[in-house]
N, CA, C and O atoms as a GROMACS GRO file, in nm:
protein
  548
    1UNK      N    1   8.632   6.002   3.040
    1UNK     CA    2   8.700   5.972   2.916
    1UNK      C    3   8.820   5.884   2.950
    1UNK      O    4   8.893   5.913   3.045
    2UNK      N    5   8.841   5.780   2.876
    2UNK     CA    6   8.937   5.677   2.912
    2UNK      C    7   9.082   5.724   2.914
    2UNK      O    8   9.161   5.671   2.993
    3UNK      N    9   9.121   5.819   2.832
    3UNK     CA   10   9.262   5.861   2.830
    3UNK      C   11   9.282   6.003   2.882
    3UNK      O   12   9.388   6.062   2.861
    4UNK      N   13   9.184   6.058   2.948
    4UNK     CA   14   9.192   6.197   2.996
    4UNK      C   15   9.302   6.210   3.100
    4UNK      O   16   9.309   6.132   3.195
    5UNK      N   17   9.387   6.310   3.081
    5UNK     CA   18   9.497   6.336   3.174
    5UNK      C   19   9.532   6.483   3.171
    5UNK      O   20   9.483   6.557   3.087
    6UNK      N   21   9.617   6.525   3.263
    6UNK     CA   22   9.661   6.664   3.272
    6UNK      C   23   9.542   6.760   3.276
    6UNK      O   24   9.540   6.860   3.205
    7UNK      N   25   9.444   6.727   3.358
    7UNK     CA   26   9.323   6.808   3.369
    7UNK      C   27   9.349   6.934   3.452
    7UNK      O   28   9.411   6.927   3.558
    8UNK      N   29   9.303   7.046   3.402
    8UNK     CA   30   9.312   7.173   3.474
    8UNK      C   31   9.169   7.225   3.490
    8UNK      O   32   9.098   7.244   3.392
    9UNK      N   33   9.130   7.247   3.614
    9UNK     CA   34   8.997   7.301   3.644
    9UNK      C   35   9.014   7.449   3.676
    9UNK      O   36   9.093   7.486   3.763
   10UNK      N   37   8.942   7.533   3.606
   10UNK     CA   38   8.956   7.678   3.622
   10UNK      C   39   8.848   7.736   3.713
   10UNK      O   40   8.817   7.855   3.703
   11UNK      N   41   8.791   7.654   3.803
   11UNK     CA   42   8.682   7.703   3.888
   11UNK      C   43   8.730   7.808   3.988
   11UNK      O   44   8.652   7.896   4.024
   12UNK      N   45   8.854   7.801   4.034
   12UNK     CA   46   8.903   7.906   4.126
   12UNK      C   47   8.919   8.039   4.054
   12UNK      O   48   8.886   8.144   4.109
   13UNK      N   49   8.967   8.036   3.932
   13UNK     CA   50   8.978   8.159   3.852
   13UNK      C   51   8.839   8.214   3.822
   13UNK      O   52   8.819   8.336   3.822
   14UNK      N   53   8.743   8.125   3.798
   14UNK     CA   54   8.605   8.166   3.773
   14UNK      C   55   8.547   8.234   3.897
   14UNK      O   56   8.485   8.339   3.889
   15UNK      N   57   8.570   8.170   4.011
   15UNK     CA   58   8.519   8.227   4.136
   15UNK      C   59   8.581   8.364   4.163
   15UNK      O   60   8.511   8.456   4.206
   16UNK      N   61   8.710   8.379   4.138
   16UNK     CA   62   8.777   8.507   4.158
   16UNK      C   63   8.720   8.614   4.064
   16UNK      O   64   8.699   8.728   4.105
   17UNK      N   65   8.697   8.577   3.939
   17UNK     CA   66   8.641   8.672   3.843
   17UNK      C   67   8.501   8.715   3.884
   17UNK      O   68   8.466   8.833   3.874
   18UNK      N   69   8.420   8.619   3.930
   18UNK     CA   70   8.284   8.652   3.973
   18UNK      C   71   8.285   8.738   4.099
   18UNK      O   72   8.206   8.831   4.112
   19UNK      N   73   8.374   8.706   4.192
   19UNK     CA   74   8.385   8.786   4.315
   19UNK      C   75   8.425   8.929   4.282
   19UNK      O   76   8.369   9.024   4.335
   20UNK      N   77   8.523   8.943   4.195
   20UNK     CA   78   8.569   9.076   4.154
   20UNK      C   79   8.456   9.153   4.086
   20UNK      O   80   8.441   9.273   4.109
   21UNK      N   81   8.380   9.086   4.004
   21UNK     CA   82   8.269   9.151   3.933
   21UNK      C   83   8.158   9.192   4.030
   21UNK      O   84   8.108   9.304   4.024
   22UNK      N   85   8.120   9.101   4.117
   22UNK     CA   86   8.005   9.126   4.204
   22UNK      C   87   8.035   9.220   4.320
   22UNK      O   88   7.944   9.280   4.377
   23UNK      N   89   8.163   9.235   4.356
   23UNK     CA   90   8.200   9.327   4.463
   23UNK      C   91   8.248   9.461   4.410
   23UNK      O   92   8.286   9.549   4.487
   24UNK      N   93   8.246   9.477   4.278
   24UNK     CA   94   8.289   9.603   4.219
   24UNK      C   95   8.438   9.622   4.225
   24UNK      O   96   8.486   9.735   4.240
   25UNK      N   97   8.513   9.513   4.215
   25UNK     CA   98   8.658   9.516   4.228
   25UNK      C   99   8.733   9.553   4.102
   25UNK      O  100   8.846   9.508   4.084
   26UNK      N  101   8.676   9.632   4.015
   26UNK     CA  102   8.749   9.679   3.898
   26UNK      C  103   8.701   9.621   3.766
   26UNK      O  104   8.730   9.678   3.661
   27UNK      N  105   8.630   9.511   3.769
   27UNK     CA  106   8.578   9.452   3.646
   27UNK      C  107   8.433   9.497   3.626
   27UNK      O  108   8.350   9.484   3.716
   28UNK      N  109   8.406   9.550   3.509
   28UNK     CA  110   8.269   9.593   3.481
   28UNK      C  111   8.189   9.478   3.418
   28UNK      O  112   8.246   9.380   3.370
   29UNK      N  113   8.061   9.492   3.419
   29UNK     CA  114   7.973   9.392   3.359
   29UNK      C  115   8.000   9.380   3.210
   29UNK      O  116   7.994   9.271   3.153
   30UNK      N  117   8.031   9.492   3.146
   30UNK     CA  118   8.063   9.490   3.002
   30UNK      C  119   8.190   9.411   2.975
   30UNK      O  120   8.200   9.342   2.873
   31UNK      N  121   8.288   9.420   3.064
   31UNK     CA  122   8.412   9.345   3.048
   31UNK      C  123   8.391   9.196   3.071
   31UNK      O  124   8.452   9.114   3.003
   32UNK      N  125   8.305   9.161   3.166
   32UNK     CA  126   8.282   9.020   3.200
   32UNK      C  127   8.191   8.952   3.097
   32UNK      O  128   8.208   8.833   3.070
   33UNK      N  129   8.099   9.024   3.042
   33UNK     CA  130   8.003   8.966   2.947
   33UNK      C  131   8.037   9.012   2.806
   33UNK      O  132   7.964   9.090   2.744
   34UNK      N  133   8.150   8.963   2.757
   34UNK     CA  134   8.203   9.012   2.630
   34UNK      C  135   8.231   8.900   2.530
   34UNK      O  136   8.326   8.908   2.453
   35UNK      N  137   8.150   8.796   2.531
   35UNK     CA  138   8.174   8.683   2.440
   35UNK      C  139   8.176   8.731   2.295
   35UNK      O  140   8.091   8.809   2.252
   36UNK      N  141   8.272   8.681   2.222
   36UNK     CA  142   8.286   8.713   2.081
   36UNK      C  143   8.164   8.657   2.007
   36UNK      O  144   8.112   8.552   2.043
   37UNK      N  145   8.118   8.726   1.904
   37UNK     CA  146   8.002   8.676   1.828
   37UNK      C  147   8.021   8.533   1.775
   37UNK      O  148   7.925   8.456   1.770
   38UNK      N  149   8.145   8.497   1.735
   38UNK     CA  150   8.171   8.361   1.688
   38UNK      C  151   8.153   8.259   1.799
   38UNK      O  152   8.104   8.148   1.775
   39UNK      N  153   8.193   8.296   1.922
   39UNK     CA  154   8.174   8.206   2.036
   39UNK      C  155   8.026   8.188   2.066
   39UNK      O  156   7.981   8.077   2.095
   40UNK      N  157   7.950   8.296   2.060
   40UNK     CA  158   7.806   8.287   2.083
   40UNK      C  159   7.738   8.201   1.975
   40UNK      O  160   7.649   8.122   2.005
   41UNK      N  161   7.782   8.216   1.851
   41UNK     CA  162   7.727   8.135   1.743
   41UNK      C  163   7.765   7.988   1.761
   41UNK      O  164   7.684   7.898   1.738
   42UNK      N  165   7.889   7.964   1.802
   42UNK     CA  166   7.933   7.826   1.828
   42UNK      C  167   7.851   7.763   1.940
   42UNK      O  168   7.814   7.646   1.932
   43UNK      N  169   7.823   7.841   2.044
   43UNK     CA  170   7.742   7.790   2.154
   43UNK      C  171   7.601   7.758   2.107
   43UNK      O  172   7.542   7.657   2.148
   44UNK      N  173   7.547   7.841   2.022
   44UNK     CA  174   7.411   7.821   1.974
   44UNK      C  175   7.398   7.696   1.888
   44UNK      O  176   7.304   7.618   1.906
   45UNK      N  177   7.491   7.675   1.796
   45UNK     CA  178   7.478   7.566   1.701
   45UNK      C  179   7.556   7.440   1.736
   45UNK      O  180   7.520   7.331   1.691
   46UNK      N  181   7.663   7.452   1.814
   46UNK     CA  182   7.749   7.336   1.841
   46UNK      C  183   7.768   7.308   1.990
   46UNK      O  184   7.828   7.208   2.027
   47UNK      N  185   7.717   7.396   2.075
   47UNK     CA  186   7.738   7.382   2.218
   47UNK      C  187   7.653   7.271   2.278
   47UNK      O  188   7.556   7.224   2.219
   48UNK      N  189   7.693   7.232   2.399
   48UNK     CA  190   7.620   7.130   2.473
   48UNK      C  191   7.559   7.194   2.596
   48UNK      O  192   7.632   7.245   2.682
   49UNK      N  193   7.426   7.194   2.606
   49UNK     CA  194   7.360   7.259   2.719
   49UNK      C  195   7.395   7.190   2.852
   49UNK      O  196   7.416   7.069   2.857
   50UNK      N  197   7.398   7.270   2.958
   50UNK     CA  198   7.422   7.218   3.092
   50UNK      C  199   7.300   7.248   3.179
   50UNK      O  200   7.207   7.315   3.135
   51UNK      N  201   7.303   7.200   3.300
   51UNK     CA  202   7.197   7.230   3.396
   51UNK      C  203   7.232   7.349   3.484
   51UNK      O  204   7.151   7.391   3.566
   52UNK      N  205   7.351   7.404   3.466
   52UNK     CA  206   7.397   7.514   3.551
   52UNK      C  207   7.344   7.648   3.502
   52UNK      O  208   7.358   7.679   3.383
   53UNK      N  209   7.285   7.728   3.590
   53UNK     CA  210   7.239   7.861   3.549
   53UNK      C  211   7.358   7.956   3.535
   53UNK      O  212   7.463   7.937   3.597
   54UNK      N  213   7.340   8.056   3.456
   54UNK     CA  214   7.443   8.159   3.438
   54UNK      C  215   7.464   8.231   3.572
   54UNK      O  216   7.366   8.268   3.637
   55UNK      N  217   7.588   8.250   3.614
   55UNK     CA  218   7.614   8.318   3.741
   55UNK      C  219   7.587   8.468   3.735
   55UNK      O  220   7.583   8.533   3.840
   56UNK      N  221   7.570   8.524   3.618
   56UNK     CA  222   7.549   8.667   3.603
   56UNK      C  223   7.400   8.699   3.591
   56UNK      O  224   7.344   8.768   3.676
   57UNK      N  225   7.337   8.649   3.486
   57UNK     CA  226   7.196   8.685   3.462
   57UNK      C  227   7.098   8.590   3.533
   57UNK      O  228   6.985   8.628   3.561
   58UNK      N  229   7.140   8.469   3.561
   58UNK     CA  230   7.060   8.366   3.629
   58UNK      C  231   6.931   8.329   3.554
   58UNK      O  232   6.845   8.260   3.609
   59UNK      N  233   6.917   8.375   3.429
   59UNK     CA  234   6.798   8.343   3.349
   59UNK      C  235   6.824   8.226   3.256
   59UNK      O  236   6.736   8.141   3.236
   60UNK      N  237   6.942   8.221   3.200
   60UNK     CA  238   6.976   8.120   3.099
   60UNK      C  239   7.062   8.010   3.161
   60UNK      O  240   7.128   8.031   3.263
   61UNK      N  241   7.060   7.895   3.098
   61UNK     CA  242   7.149   7.784   3.136
   61UNK      C  243   7.279   7.799   3.056
   61UNK      O  244   7.277   7.842   2.940
   62UNK      N  245   7.388   7.763   3.117
   62UNK     CA  246   7.517   7.771   3.050
   62UNK      C  247   7.528   7.664   2.942
   62UNK      O  248   7.467   7.557   2.952
   63UNK      N  249   7.606   7.693   2.841
   63UNK     CA  250   7.635   7.601   2.732
   63UNK      C  251   7.786   7.579   2.730
   63UNK      O  252   7.862   7.674   2.746
   64UNK      N  253   7.829   7.454   2.711
   64UNK     CA  254   7.971   7.424   2.700
   64UNK      C  255   8.009   7.408   2.553
   64UNK      O  256   7.940   7.341   2.476
   65UNK      N  257   8.120   7.471   2.516
   65UNK     CA  258   8.175   7.458   2.382
   65UNK      C  259   8.315   7.401   2.398
   65UNK      O  260   8.397   7.457   2.471
   66UNK      N  261   8.345   7.289   2.330
   66UNK     CA  262   8.474   7.221   2.343
   66UNK      C  263   8.556   7.241   2.216
   66UNK      O  264   8.513   7.206   2.106
   67UNK      N  265   8.675   7.299   2.232
   67UNK     CA  266   8.768   7.320   2.122
   67UNK      C  267   8.884   7.222   2.137
   67UNK      O  268   8.928   7.195   2.249
   68UNK      N  269   8.934   7.170   2.026
   68UNK     CA  270   9.048   7.078   2.029
   68UNK      C  271   9.167   7.143   1.959
   68UNK      O  272   9.153   7.206   1.854
   69UNK      N  273   9.284   7.127   2.020
   69UNK     CA  274   9.408   7.182   1.965
   69UNK      C  275   9.518   7.078   1.978
   69UNK      O  276   9.526   7.006   2.078
   70UNK      N  277   9.604   7.071   1.878
   70UNK     CA  278   9.718   6.982   1.886
   70UNK      C  279   9.791   6.977   1.754
   70UNK      O  280   9.730   6.990   1.648
   71UNK      N  281   9.922   6.958   1.760
   71UNK     CA  282  10.004   6.950   1.639
   71UNK      C  283   9.961   6.835   1.549
   71UNK      O  284   9.964   6.847   1.427
   72UNK      N  285   9.922   6.723   1.610
   72UNK     CA  286   9.883   6.606   1.531
   72UNK      C  287   9.752   6.625   1.456
   72UNK      O  288   9.720   6.549   1.365
   73UNK      N  289   9.676   6.725   1.493
   73UNK     CA  290   9.547   6.748   1.427
   73UNK      C  291   9.561   6.824   1.295
   73UNK      O  292   9.468   6.829   1.215
   74UNK      N  293   9.679   6.883   1.273
   74UNK     CA  294   9.702   6.956   1.149
   74UNK      C  295   9.604   7.069   1.130
   74UNK      O  296   9.582   7.148   1.221
   75UNK      N  297   9.544   7.077   1.011
   75UNK     CA  298   9.451   7.185   0.979
   75UNK      C  299   9.322   7.175   1.059
   75UNK      O  300   9.241   7.268   1.057
   76UNK      N  301   9.301   7.065   1.129
   76UNK     CA  302   9.178   7.046   1.206
   76UNK      C  303   9.194   7.094   1.350
   76UNK      O  304   9.099   7.086   1.429
   77UNK      N  305   9.311   7.143   1.386
   77UNK     CA  306   9.333   7.200   1.517
   77UNK      C  307   9.252   7.329   1.530
   77UNK      O  308   9.247   7.409   1.437
   78UNK      N  309   9.190   7.349   1.646
   78UNK     CA  310   9.108   7.467   1.667
   78UNK      C  311   8.962   7.448   1.634
   78UNK      O  312   8.884   7.543   1.638
   79UNK      N  313   8.922   7.326   1.603
   79UNK     CA  314   8.784   7.298   1.569
   79UNK      C  315   8.700   7.270   1.694
   79UNK      O  316   8.753   7.236   1.799
   80UNK      N  317   8.571   7.287   1.679
   80UNK     CA  318   8.476   7.256   1.786
   80UNK      C  319   8.436   7.110   1.771
   80UNK      O  320   8.408   7.064   1.660
   81UNK      N  321   8.434   7.038   1.882
   81UNK     CA  322   8.394   6.898   1.881
   81UNK      C  323   8.295   6.870   1.992
   81UNK      O  324   8.304   6.929   2.100
   82UNK      N  325   8.200   6.782   1.966
   82UNK     CA  326   8.107   6.737   2.067
   82UNK      C  327   8.177   6.635   2.156
   82UNK      O  328   8.271   6.569   2.113
   83UNK      N  329   8.132   6.623   2.279
   83UNK     CA  330   8.193   6.530   2.373
   83UNK      C  331   8.193   6.387   2.320
   83UNK      O  332   8.289   6.313   2.341
   84UNK      N  333   8.087   6.348   2.251
   84UNK     CA  334   8.080   6.211   2.199
   84UNK      C  335   8.184   6.184   2.091
   84UNK      O  336   8.220   6.069   2.068
   85UNK      N  337   8.234   6.287   2.024
   85UNK     CA  338   8.336   6.271   1.921
   85UNK      C  339   8.476   6.256   1.979
   85UNK      O  340   8.567   6.207   1.912
   86UNK      N  341   8.495   6.298   2.102
   86UNK     CA  342   8.629   6.303   2.160
   86UNK      C  343   8.690   6.166   2.184
   86UNK      O  344   8.811   6.149   2.168
   87UNK      N  345   8.610   6.067   2.223
   87UNK     CA  346   8.666   5.935   2.249
   87UNK      C  347   8.722   5.873   2.122
   87UNK      O  348   8.830   5.812   2.125
   88UNK      N  349   8.652   5.886   2.011
   88UNK     CA  350   8.703   5.835   1.884
   88UNK      C  351   8.831   5.908   1.845
   88UNK      O  352   8.926   5.847   1.797
   89UNK      N  353   8.833   6.039   1.866
   89UNK     CA  354   8.954   6.117   1.836
   89UNK      C  355   9.071   6.072   1.922
   89UNK      O  356   9.184   6.066   1.876
   90UNK      N  357   9.043   6.041   2.049
   90UNK     CA  358   9.149   5.999   2.141
   90UNK      C  359   9.213   5.869   2.095
   90UNK      O  360   9.330   5.845   2.124
   91UNK      N  361   9.139   5.784   2.025
   91UNK     CA  362   9.194   5.658   1.974
   91UNK      C  363   9.272   5.679   1.843
   91UNK      O  364   9.356   5.596   1.808
   92UNK      N  365   9.245   5.788   1.773
   92UNK     CA  366   9.309   5.814   1.644
   92UNK      C  367   9.436   5.899   1.654
   92UNK      O  368   9.518   5.898   1.563
   93UNK      N  369   9.452   5.971   1.764
   93UNK     CA  370   9.563   6.065   1.778
   93UNK      C  371   9.642   6.037   1.905
   93UNK      O  372   9.589   5.986   2.004
   94UNK      N  373   9.769   6.069   1.900
   94UNK     CA  374   9.855   6.046   2.015
   94UNK      C  375   9.829   6.142   2.129
   94UNK      O  376   9.824   6.102   2.245
   95UNK      N  377   9.811   6.271   2.096
   95UNK     CA  378   9.788   6.370   2.201
   95UNK      C  379   9.729   6.498   2.143
   95UNK      O  380   9.776   6.549   2.041
   96UNK      N  381   9.627   6.548   2.210
   96UNK     CA  382   9.569   6.678   2.177
   96UNK      C  383   9.502   6.731   2.303
   96UNK      O  384   9.470   6.655   2.395
   97UNK      N  385   9.481   6.861   2.306
   97UNK     CA  386   9.423   6.927   2.423
   97UNK      C  387   9.281   6.972   2.392
   97UNK      O  388   9.253   7.023   2.284
   98UNK      N  389   9.194   6.953   2.490
   98UNK     CA  390   9.055   6.996   2.480
   98UNK      C  391   9.035   7.112   2.576
   98UNK      O  392   9.070   7.103   2.694
   99UNK      N  393   8.979   7.221   2.528
   99UNK     CA  394   8.945   7.337   2.610
   99UNK      C  395   8.794   7.351   2.612
   99UNK      O  396   8.731   7.359   2.506
  100UNK      N  397   8.735   7.352   2.731
  100UNK     CA  398   8.590   7.363   2.746
  100UNK      C  399   8.557   7.503   2.796
  100UNK      O  400   8.602   7.542   2.904
  101UNK      N  401   8.480   7.578   2.719
  101UNK     CA  402   8.442   7.714   2.753
  101UNK      C  403   8.294   7.715   2.788
  101UNK      O  404   8.212   7.661   2.714
  102UNK      N  405   8.259   7.777   2.902
  102UNK     CA  406   8.118   7.792   2.936
  102UNK      C  407   8.069   7.926   2.885
  102UNK      O  408   8.137   8.028   2.900
  103UNK      N  409   7.950   7.926   2.825
  103UNK     CA  410   7.897   8.044   2.760
  103UNK      C  411   7.751   8.061   2.798
  103UNK      O  412   7.674   7.965   2.801
  104UNK      N  413   7.711   8.186   2.829
  104UNK     CA  414   7.571   8.219   2.847
  104UNK      C  415   7.526   8.290   2.720
  104UNK      O  416   7.578   8.396   2.686
  105UNK      N  417   7.431   8.233   2.653
  105UNK     CA  418   7.382   8.293   2.529
  105UNK      C  419   7.293   8.414   2.554
  105UNK      O  420   7.262   8.489   2.462
  106UNK      N  421   7.250   8.431   2.680
  106UNK     CA  422   7.165   8.545   2.714
  106UNK      C  423   7.243   8.673   2.738
  106UNK      O  424   7.215   8.776   2.676
  107UNK      N  425   7.341   8.667   2.830
  107UNK     CA  426   7.414   8.789   2.867
  107UNK      C  427   7.557   8.793   2.815
  107UNK      O  428   7.628   8.890   2.838
  108UNK      N  429   7.602   8.688   2.744
  108UNK     CA  430   7.736   8.679   2.684
  108UNK      C  431   7.848   8.654   2.784
  108UNK      O  432   7.964   8.679   2.753
  109UNK      N  433   7.815   8.605   2.904
  109UNK     CA  434   7.920   8.563   2.999
  109UNK      C  435   7.994   8.445   2.935
  109UNK      O  436   7.932   8.359   2.874
  110UNK      N  437   8.125   8.442   2.950
  110UNK     CA  438   8.203   8.327   2.904
  110UNK      C  439   8.327   8.314   2.990
  110UNK      O  440   8.385   8.413   3.034
  111UNK      N  441   8.366   8.191   3.012
  111UNK     CA  442   8.483   8.164   3.094
  111UNK      C  443   8.536   8.026   3.059
  111UNK      O  444   8.459   7.933   3.035
  112UNK      N  445   8.668   8.013   3.058
  112UNK     CA  446   8.730   7.883   3.037
  112UNK      C  447   8.700   7.797   3.159
  112UNK      O  448   8.739   7.832   3.270
  113UNK      N  449   8.632   7.685   3.140
  113UNK     CA  450   8.590   7.600   3.251
  113UNK      C  451   8.698   7.498   3.287
  113UNK      O  452   8.731   7.481   3.404
  114UNK      N  453   8.753   7.429   3.187
  114UNK     CA  454   8.856   7.330   3.214
  114UNK      C  455   8.929   7.297   3.084
  114UNK      O  456   8.883   7.328   2.974
  115UNK      N  457   9.042   7.232   3.101
  115UNK     CA  458   9.117   7.181   2.987
  115UNK      C  459   9.176   7.046   3.027
  115UNK      O  460   9.200   7.020   3.145
  116UNK      N  461   9.198   6.962   2.928
  116UNK     CA  462   9.257   6.832   2.954
  116UNK      C  463   9.318   6.779   2.826
  116UNK      O  464   9.288   6.825   2.716
  117UNK      N  465   9.405   6.681   2.843
  117UNK     CA  466   9.475   6.620   2.731
  117UNK      C  467   9.414   6.483   2.706
  117UNK      O  468   9.385   6.408   2.800
  118UNK      N  469   9.394   6.451   2.579
  118UNK     CA  470   9.345   6.320   2.536
  118UNK      C  471   9.440   6.262   2.433
  118UNK      O  472   9.525   6.334   2.379
  119UNK      N  473   9.427   6.135   2.407
  119UNK     CA  474   9.507   6.067   2.306
  119UNK      C  475   9.559   5.936   2.360
  119UNK      O  476   9.556   5.912   2.481
  120UNK      N  477   9.607   5.850   2.268
  120UNK     CA  478   9.654   5.719   2.311
  120UNK      C  479   9.803   5.718   2.346
  120UNK      O  480   9.856   5.614   2.387
  121UNK      N  481   9.871   5.831   2.332
  121UNK     CA  482  10.011   5.841   2.371
  121UNK      C  483  10.110   5.802   2.263
  121UNK      O  484  10.231   5.815   2.283
  122UNK      N  485  10.063   5.755   2.149
  122UNK     CA  486  10.151   5.717   2.039
  122UNK      C  487  10.164   5.836   1.944
  122UNK      O  488  10.068   5.872   1.877
  123UNK      N  489  10.283   5.897   1.937
  123UNK     CA  490  10.299   6.014   1.850
  123UNK      C  491  10.276   5.978   1.702
  123UNK      O  492  10.315   5.872   1.655
  124UNK      N  493  10.212   6.070   1.633
  124UNK     CA  494  10.185   6.055   1.490
  124UNK      C  495  10.217   6.185   1.418
  124UNK      O  496  10.222   6.292   1.478
  125UNK      N  497  10.237   6.174   1.288
  125UNK     CA  498  10.256   6.293   1.206
  125UNK      C  499  10.120   6.357   1.182
  125UNK      O  500  10.018   6.288   1.181
  126UNK      N  501  10.118   6.490   1.163
  126UNK     CA  502   9.990   6.553   1.128
  126UNK      C  503   9.940   6.500   0.994
  126UNK      O  504  10.020   6.460   0.909
  127UNK      N  505   9.809   6.498   0.976
  127UNK     CA  506   9.756   6.451   0.847
  127UNK      C  507   9.797   6.547   0.736
  127UNK      O  508   9.823   6.665   0.761
  128UNK      N  509   9.802   6.496   0.615
  128UNK     CA  510   9.831   6.582   0.501
  128UNK      C  511   9.719   6.682   0.486
  128UNK      O  512   9.603   6.651   0.509
  129UNK      N  513   9.755   6.800   0.447
  129UNK     CA  514   9.654   6.905   0.430
  129UNK      C  515   9.557   6.864   0.321
  129UNK      O  516   9.597   6.824   0.211
  130UNK      N  517   9.429   6.874   0.354
  130UNK     CA  518   9.325   6.839   0.258
  130UNK      C  519   9.272   6.966   0.194
  130UNK      O  520   9.262   7.070   0.259
  131UNK      N  521   9.239   6.956   0.068
  131UNK     CA  522   9.181   7.072  -0.001
  131UNK      C  523   9.041   7.096   0.055
  131UNK      O  524   8.964   7.002   0.077
  132UNK      N  525   9.010   7.224   0.075
  132UNK     CA  526   8.878   7.262   0.124
  132UNK      C  527   8.815   7.355   0.023
  132UNK      O  528   8.878   7.394  -0.076
  133UNK      N  529   8.690   7.389   0.047
  133UNK     CA  530   8.619   7.482  -0.041
  133UNK      C  531   8.691   7.615  -0.046
  133UNK      O  532   8.698   7.678  -0.152
  134UNK      N  533   8.745   7.661   0.069
  134UNK     CA  534   8.815   7.789   0.074
  134UNK      C  535   8.940   7.789  -0.013
  134UNK      O  536   8.978   7.892  -0.068
  135UNK      N  537   9.006   7.670  -0.027
  135UNK     CA  538   9.126   7.661  -0.109
  135UNK      C  539   9.095   7.678  -0.257
  135UNK      O  540   9.180   7.723  -0.334
  136UNK      N  541   8.974   7.642  -0.297
  136UNK     CA  542   8.936   7.649  -0.438
  136UNK      C  543   8.904   7.791  -0.482
  136UNK      O  544   8.904   7.819  -0.602
  137UNK      N  545   8.877   7.881  -0.389
  137UNK     CA  546   8.838   8.018  -0.424
  137UNK      C  547   8.954   8.103  -0.464
  137UNK      O  548   8.936   8.221  -0.497
   0.00000   0.00000   0.00000
């Protein structure tokens, strides 16, 4: 991604969590495989499949779900975005953070994989709040 910066890779934390789980270091399988139903639904309908097998069940391939957060996004902060949408967003906004979560839809393993900042660096005001269907109810 052309403006990607401040990248944080959580692979060491992932490795530590897996080591603790697999060696019986205090984390149970139920604690490790506890994806929220909304996260599992997001992975099913909006996630991007990977070639990496799940480190727990080894039956399913992991799915990546990307969430965007930032003050400039206004009411759209916290939404799920596909990777192809991020470059256009980076040209429209000064700065926002992308969090990529890996999810196994089979056993509910989930872990924050990485985060990074995108944007063109030009600060902007948040967009005006738009009326939604929920506002009309």
